[in-house]
C-alpha positions in Angstrom: 214.0 -8.5 91.7 214.4 -11.3 94.2 217.7 -9.9 95.4 216.0 -6.6 95.9 213.4 -8.2 98.0 216.0 -9.9 100.1 217.7 -6.6 100.7 214.4 -5.1 101.8 213.9 -7.9 104.3 217.5 -7.5 105.7 216.5 -5.3 108.7 214.5 -8.3 110.2 217.7 -10.2 110.8 218.6 -7.8 113.6 216.6 -8.1 116.8 215.3 -4.8 118.2 215.7 -4.5 122.0 212.4 -3.5 123.5 210.6 -3.5 126.9 207.2 -5.0 126.9 204.2 -3.6 128.7 202.2 -5.9 131.0 199.2 -7.3 129.1 197.5 -7.7 132.5 196.7 -4.0 132.7 193.2 -2.9 131.5 194.9 0.1 129.8 197.6 -2.1 128.1 198.5 -0.9 124.7 200.3 -3.4 122.4 203.0 -2.2 120.1 201.2 -3.8 117.2 197.7 -5.2 116.8 197.2 -7.4 113.7 193.7 -8.1 112.4 193.7 -11.6 110.8 195.8 -14.7 111.5 196.2 -16.0 108.0 199.5 -16.1 106.1 200.2 -12.4 106.1 199.0 -11.7 109.6 200.8 -14.6 111.2 204.0 -14.0 109.3 204.0 -10.4 110.3 203.3 -11.4 113.9 206.1 -13.9 113.9 208.8 -11.5 112.6 207.7 -8.8 115.0 207.6 -11.2 118.0 211.0 -12.5 117.1 212.3 -8.9 117.2 210.9 -8.5 120.7 207.8 -6.4 120.0 204.6 -6.7 121.9 202.1 -8.1 119.3 198.5 -9.3 119.4 196.9 -11.2 116.5 193.1 -11.2 116.2 191.6 -14.2 114.4 187.8 -14.7 114.2 188.1 -18.5 113.8 189.7 -20.9 116.2 192.7 -22.8 114.8 192.8 -25.2 113.1 190.2 -24.0 110.7 189.4 -24.7 107.1 190.1 -22.1 104.5 189.2 -22.0 100.8 192.5 -22.2 98.9 194.3 -24.2 96.2 196.6 -25.5 99.0 199.7 -25.3 96.8 203.0 -23.8 98.0 205.5 -22.7 95.4 209.2 -22.4 96.0 208.6 -18.7 97.1 206.3 -19.9 99.9 208.7 -22.6 100.9 211.5 -20.1 101.2 209.5 -18.0 103.6 208.4 -21.0 105.7 212.0 -22.1 105.9 213.1 -18.7 107.0 210.6 -18.9 109.8 211.9 -22.4 110.8 208.8 -24.2 109.6 209.8 -26.3 106.6 210.3 -29.4 108.7 206.8 -29.5 110.1 205.3 -28.5 106.7 207.2 -31.4 105.1 206.0 -33.8 107.8 202.4 -32.8 107.3 202.2 -31.9 103.6 203.1 -33.5 100.3 206.3 -32.5 98.4 206.1 -32.1 94.7 208.7 -31.4 92.0 207.1 -29.3 89.3 204.1 -28.6 87.0 202.3 -30.7 84.4 200.6 -28.3 82.0 197.8 -29.1 79.6 196.5 -26.8 76.9 194.8 -27.1 73.5 195.6 -30.8 73.0 199.2 -30.6 74.2 200.9 -31.4 77.5 204.3 -30.8 79.1 206.0 -31.7 82.4 208.3 -29.1 83.9 210.3 -29.3 87.1 210.8 -26.2 89.2 213.9 -24.3 88.0 217.2 -24.3 89.9 217.5 -21.0 91.7 220.2 -19.6 94.1 217.6 -18.3 96.6 214.6 -20.6 96.3 214.3 -24.4 96.5 213.4 -26.4 93.4 210.3 -28.0 94.9 207.0 -27.1 96.6 204.5 -28.6 99.0 200.8 -29.2 98.9 199.2 -28.8 102.4 195.7 -27.7 103.5 195.3 -24.3 105.0 193.6 -26.2 107.9 197.1 -27.5 108.8 199.3 -24.7 107.4 197.7 -21.7 109.0 197.6 -23.4 112.4 201.3 -24.2 112.1 202.3 -20.5 111.3 199.9 -18.9 113.8 201.1 -21.3 116.6 204.7 -20.6 115.7 204.0 -16.8 116.0 202.4 -17.4 119.4 205.4 -19.6 120.5 207.7 -16.7 119.5 205.9 -14.3 121.9 202.8 -13.0 120.0 199.5 -13.0 121.8 196.9 -15.0 119.7 193.3 -13.9 120.3 191.3 -16.6 118.4 187.6 -16.9 118.3 187.4 -13.0 118.3 186.1 -10.9 115.5 187.3 -7.3 114.8 184.0 -5.5 114.5 185.1 -1.9 114.6 188.1 0.4 115.0 188.6 2.8 118.0 189.0 6.5 117.3 189.1 5.9 113.5 190.1 9.1 111.7 189.8 9.8 108.0 192.9 10.6 106.0 193.6 14.1 104.8 195.1 12.7 101.6 193.6 10.3 99.0 196.8 8.3 98.7 197.0 7.5 102.4 194.7 5.8 104.9 193.4 7.2 108.1 194.4 6.0 111.5 193.0 4.5 114.7 194.0 3.8 118.3 192.9 0.2 118.4 190.3 -2.5 117.7 186.9 -3.4 119.1 186.7 -7.2 119.5 183.6 -9.4 119.7 183.9 -12.8 121.3 182.3 -15.2 118.8 181.0 -17.5 121.6 179.8 -15.1 124.2 179.0 -12.1 122.1 180.8 -9.8 124.5 182.9 -7.0 123.2 186.3 -5.7 124.3 188.7 -3.0 123.2 192.3 -3.7 122.3 194.7 -0.8 122.0 197.7 -0.6 119.7 200.3 1.9 118.6 200.1 0.4 115.1 197.3 -1.6 113.6 197.9 -4.0 110.7 195.0 -5.0 108.6 195.3 -8.6 107.3 191.6 -9.7 107.3 191.6 -11.2 103.8 190.3 -10.5 100.3 187.0 -9.0 101.5 188.7 -6.8 104.1 185.8 -5.1 105.8 188.1 -3.4 108.3 190.3 -2.1 105.5 187.3 -0.3 104.0 186.7 1.3 107.3 190.0 3.2 107.0 189.6 4.0 103.4 190.8 1.1 101.2 189.3 0.7 97.8 189.8 -1.7 94.9 190.7 -0.4 91.5 187.7 -1.9 89.7 189.3 -1.5 86.3 192.1 -3.9 87.3 191.7 -7.7 86.9 190.1 -9.7 89.6 190.0 -13.4 90.1 187.2 -15.8 91.0 188.0 -19.3 92.2 186.2 -22.4 93.3 187.8 -25.5 94.7 186.8 -28.9 96.1 188.5 -32.0 97.5 188.2 -35.4 95.8 189.5 -38.8 96.7 192.1 -40.2 94.2 194.5 -43.0 94.0 197.0 -40.6 92.5 197.0 -38.4 95.6 200.8 -38.6 95.9 201.7 -37.5 92.3 205.0 -35.7 92.1 203.6 -33.0 89.9 200.8 -30.4 90.4 198.7 -30.0 87.3 197.4 -27.0 85.4 194.9 -26.8 82.5 195.2 -23.7 80.5 192.1 -24.1 78.3 189.2 -24.5 80.7 185.8 -24.3 79.0 182.3 -23.4 80.0 179.4 -25.9 79.6 179.0 -24.8 76.0 182.6 -25.7 75.2 183.9 -22.2 74.9 187.3 -21.4 76.3 187.2 -18.9 79.2 190.2 -16.9 80.6 191.5 -18.7 83.6 192.8 -22.1 84.4 192.0 -25.3 86.2 194.2 -27.0 88.7 194.8 -30.4 90.4 197.0 -30.4 93.4 197.8 -33.7 95.1 197.7 -33.6 98.9 199.3 -36.9 99.6 196.6 -37.9 102.1 194.2 -39.7 99.8 192.8 -36.5 98.4 193.5 -34.0 95.6 192.5 -30.3 95.5 190.6 -29.6 92.3 189.6 -26.1 91.3 189.0 -23.5 88.6 190.0 -19.9 88.5 188.3 -17.3 86.3 189.4 -13.7 85.4 187.2 -10.6 85.4 188.7 -9.6 82.1 186.1 -11.9 80.4 183.0 -10.0 79.4 180.9 -12.9 80.7 182.4 -12.6 84.2 179.3 -11.6 86.1 177.1 -14.2 84.4 179.4 -17.2 84.7 178.0 -20.1 86.8 181.2 -21.2 88.6 179.5 -24.4 89.9 178.7 -25.4 86.3 182.3 -24.4 85.3 183.7 -26.6 88.0 181.4 -29.6 87.0 182.6 -29.2 83.4 186.2 -29.2 84.5 185.9 -32.3 86.7 184.4 -34.1 83.7 187.2 -32.9 81.5 190.3 -33.8 83.6 192.4 -36.8 82.5 191.0 -40.2 83.5 194.1 -41.2 85.4 193.0 -39.0 88.3 189.9 -41.2 88.7 187.6 -38.5 89.9 183.9 -38.0 89.5 181.0 -36.3 91.3 180.8 -39.4 93.5 184.4 -39.1 94.7 183.9 -35.6 95.9 184.6 -35.1 99.7 182.1 -32.4 100.0 180.7 -29.3 98.2 183.1 -26.9 96.4 183.7 -23.5 98.0 185.1 -20.3 96.5 185.3 -16.6 96.4 186.5 -13.5 94.6 190.2 -12.4 94.8 191.6 -8.9 94.2 195.0 -9.3 92.4 198.1 -7.4 91.4 198.0 -4.9 94.3 194.6 -3.7 93.2 193.6 -2.5 96.7 194.9 0.7 98.2 196.1 2.8 99.8 198.2 0.5 101.9 199.5 2.9 104.6 198.0 5.4 107.0 199.1 7.4 110.0 199.5 4.2 112.1 197.9 1.6 109.8 199.2 -0.9 107.3 197.3 -3.2 105.0 199.0 -6.5 104.0 198.3 -9.8 102.1 195.0 -10.5 100.4 193.5 -7.4 102.0 195.9 -5.4 99.8 195.2 -7.4 96.7 198.7 -9.0 96.8 197.7 -12.1 94.8 199.9 -12.8 91.7 197.8 -12.3 88.6 200.0 -14.6 86.6 199.1 -17.7 88.5 196.7 -16.8 91.3 199.3 -17.5 94.0 198.5 -15.7 97.3 200.3 -17.5 100.1 203.8 -16.5 99.2 202.9 -12.8 98.8 201.0 -12.9 102.1 204.1 -14.1 103.9 206.3 -11.6 102.0 204.1 -8.6 102.5 203.7 -9.5 106.2 207.5 -9.7 106.5 208.0 -6.4 104.7 205.4 -4.8 106.9 207.2 -6.1 110.0 210.4 -4.6 108.8 208.9 -1.1 108.4 207.0 -1.4 111.7 210.1 -2.4 113.5 212.0 0.6 112.1 209.1 3.0 113.0 208.8 1.7 116.5 212.5 1.7 117.2 212.8 5.3 116.0 209.6 6.3 117.6 208.6 7.8 114.2 205.4 6.5 112.6 206.2 8.4 109.4 208.6 5.6 108.7 205.7 3.3 108.1 205.7 4.8 104.6 208.7 2.7 103.9 206.4 -0.2 103.6 204.7 1.3 100.5 208.1 1.9 99.0 209.2 -1.6 99.7 206.1 -3.2 98.2 206.4 -1.0 95.1 210.1 -1.9 94.7 209.4 -5.6 95.2 206.3 -6.0 93.0 205.5 -2.8 91.1 206.9 -3.6 87.7 206.2 -7.3 87.9 202.5 -6.9 88.8 202.1 -4.2 86.1 203.2 -6.7 83.5 201.0 -9.4 85.1 197.9 -7.2 84.8 198.7 -6.6 81.1 199.2 -10.3 80.6 195.9 -11.4 82.0 194.2 -8.8 79.7 196.1 -10.2 76.8 195.1 -13.8 77.3 191.4 -12.8 77.7 191.3 -13.1 73.9 190.9 -16.8 73.2 192.7 -16.7 69.9 195.7 -15.1 71.4 195.6 -17.5 74.3 195.5 -20.5 71.9 198.3 -19.1 69.9 200.6 -18.5 72.9 199.9 -21.9 74.5 200.1 -23.7 71.2 203.5 -22.2 70.4 204.8 -22.4 73.9 203.9 -26.1 74.5 206.2 -27.1 71.6 209.3 -25.9 73.5 210.1 -27.2 76.9 212.8 -24.5 77.3 210.3 -21.8 76.5 207.6 -23.1 78.8 210.2 -23.6 81.6 211.0 -19.9 81.2 207.3 -19.0 81.3 206.9 -21.1 84.4 209.7 -19.3 86.1 208.3 -15.9 85.1 204.7 -16.7 86.2 205.9 -18.0 89.6 208.2 -15.0 90.0 211.3 -17.2 90.0 213.4 -15.7 87.2 217.1 -15.8 88.2 219.2 -12.7 88.7 221.6 -13.9 86.0 218.8 -13.7 83.5 217.1 -10.5 82.3 214.6 -9.4 85.1 211.1 -10.7 85.0 209.5 -7.3 84.2 211.8 -6.8 81.2 211.4 -10.3 79.9 207.6 -10.0 80.1 207.5 -6.5 78.6 209.7 -7.6 75.6 207.5 -10.6 75.1 204.4 -8.5 75.2 205.9 -5.9 72.9 206.6 -8.7 70.3 202.9 -9.5 70.3 201.5 -6.0 70.6 203.5 -4.7 67.6 200.8 -6.5 65.7 198.0 -4.7 67.6 196.7 -1.2 67.2 197.5 1.6 69.7 194.1 1.5 71.3 194.6 -2.1 72.2 198.0 -1.3 73.7 196.3 1.3 75.8 193.7 -1.2 77.0 196.4 -3.7 78.0 198.6 -1.4 80.1 197.2 0.4 83.1 199.1 3.7 83.1 200.9 6.1 80.9 204.2 5.1 82.7 203.6 1.5 81.5 203.4 2.7 77.9 206.6 4.7 78.3 208.4 1.6 79.6 207.2 -0.4 76.7 208.3 2.3 74.2 211.8 2.4 75.9 212.2 -1.3 75.4 211.4 -1.3 71.7 
């Protein structure tokens, strides 16, 4: 799957020769207008600007700005940053770590990131305050126009789609200057929506979340800790509510190397108590539960915890319209296995840039549909498995069984780590097949109606049947 993704990204290695219009003209129309300067938007802008296209990025905040996140970069994220020429500044600002320390049901295990021919065997922890500023500034230095402190409040000439599986279109974006309150129109041949998990602009052109698919809810806070430079990030697989009951999700501790650690909890909507869970209480319970060696307490908190809801597993769609693409968290690209969103923001931004470049070069906007095909090819099977996985672990007894058995084998847990981080090597069985076979081994013990609840579509069940 990773090799397939690299082939999909291959067109970006060739620069397109274009002639830019003058941005001084009131009637100037950009080749591409990107709404949102986070990971997906800035990555898309960087690759397009590198190829010579006339790109504008609209960001409602002024960089640097804080952003709620776990602040952890896996090897997938590092690869994308390295490809953009940004690993050195990230290494200078962030904290490098070597692997994951996992806790679950009374057991613990340390695992280093696996060796991989295309991804490094390490990651970084760096705040989004620093990281997003680096990537957005890099895009601007490459030729993109960065319009910060401006909010996209509406679309120009927004037209509905004639088909339920495609979005509508528009001719540009209405901006509102956050400081002065004045509005301005920005025209674009293509508009990319990268405005995050809540994506109000996406809904204007017709995106919807599949409510039956799992959704995440996360809360994080910063704490002072003498162990801020630990060489492992830490994951707790058996987080509990104030009553001591295990809930589906996990807790994390990510060392930032600057005197602070990022501490958080993530919860899955597959739990029937989802709507009634008090995440603040869940966070407080987790902080009291973490190992003493972190030395944290309510008194060591650097401020109140912040959080939000996160659509996962490509739960938001459609992703393409007549001249519109949706990328990153706005498309629900977060990995359901581990809650990682940054890597998939960078990757979907890059895939979108490739499709956009091809469409602009050929003067054929129908080629934007190749973005949908690229996303499905890169993540379709993998995320289908991940959605089934999070449903499976919603049953506490099954979760306890899986973790209890897995933590006894470093080899098995290392394979699980590689699978959950989408780092399975090409000389192993592909991640979708590995996960399906593993799930089949468990689901043979379950009735057919449970199988139907675990997998989203009839095609999923056919794939499982074929692997038996």
